[in-house]
C-alpha positions as CSV (number, residue, x, y, z in Angstrom):
1,M,12.3,-24.1,50.4
2,T,14.0,-27.5,50.4
3,D,10.8,-29.5,50.4
4,L,9.3,-27.8,47.3
5,S,9.1,-29.3,43.9
6,P,10.9,-27.6,41.0
7,E,7.6,-26.3,39.7
8,E,6.7,-24.8,43.2
9,K,10.1,-23.2,43.4
10,F,9.6,-21.7,39.9
11,I,6.3,-20.1,40.9
12,I,7.8,-18.7,44.1
13,E,10.7,-17.2,42.2
14,K,8.4,-15.6,39.7
15,L,6.3,-14.1,42.4
16,E,9.4,-12.8,44.2
17,E,10.6,-11.2,40.9
18,N,7.2,-9.4,40.6
19,D,6.9,-7.7,44.1
20,S,5.2,-10.9,45.5
21,K,2.0,-10.4,43.4
22,L,0.9,-11.6,40.0
23,N,-2.4,-12.1,38.3
24,Y,-3.1,-15.8,37.6
25,K,-3.2,-15.3,33.9
26,E,0.2,-13.6,33.9
27,L,1.7,-16.3,36.1
28,Q,0.3,-19.0,33.9
29,D,1.9,-17.3,30.9
30,L,5.2,-17.3,32.7
31,C,4.9,-21.0,33.5
32,A,3.6,-22.1,30.1
33,D,7.0,-23.0,28.6
34,E,8.1,-24.8,31.8
35,F,5.2,-27.0,32.9
36,E,1.5,-27.5,33.0
37,G,-0.9,-27.7,36.0
38,V,-0.4,-24.3,37.4
39,R,-3.7,-24.3,39.3
40,L,-2.9,-27.6,41.0
41,I,0.5,-26.4,42.0
42,L,-0.9,-23.1,43.4
43,K,-3.5,-25.1,45.4
44,K,-0.6,-27.1,46.9
45,L,1.3,-23.9,47.7
46,K,-1.8,-22.4,49.3
47,D,-2.2,-25.6,51.5
48,K,1.4,-25.1,52.6
49,G,0.7,-21.5,53.5
50,M,3.1,-20.0,51.0
51,V,0.7,-18.2,48.6
52,D,-2.8,-16.7,49.0
53,F,-5.7,-16.2,46.5
54,E,-9.5,-16.1,46.7
55,G,-11.2,-19.5,46.7
56,M,-9.8,-23.0,46.7
57,I,-8.5,-22.9,43.1
58,P,-7.5,-19.6,41.4
59,G,-9.6,-18.3,38.5
60,F,-8.2,-16.4,35.6
61,S,-8.8,-13.0,37.3
62,A,-7.3,-14.1,40.7
63,E,-4.5,-12.2,42.3
64,I,-1.8,-14.5,43.5
65,T,0.1,-13.2,46.5
66,L,3.3,-14.6,48.0
67,I,3.1,-15.0,51.8
68,K,6.4,-14.2,53.4
């Protein structure tokens, strides 16, 4: 995880704390006080093969899954 931004690390940590799965809305709420642009960061993490969700950019009802 050394090549991850602080925001990417934060998202990974939150997923790990929640059994590797979170609804997008819940994850966005957890990140709201820390930073903005959760969708873009999730897209980057998906491109790196670290998370999975349906589509290219997650919608409000998307399930975000950490890939181990």
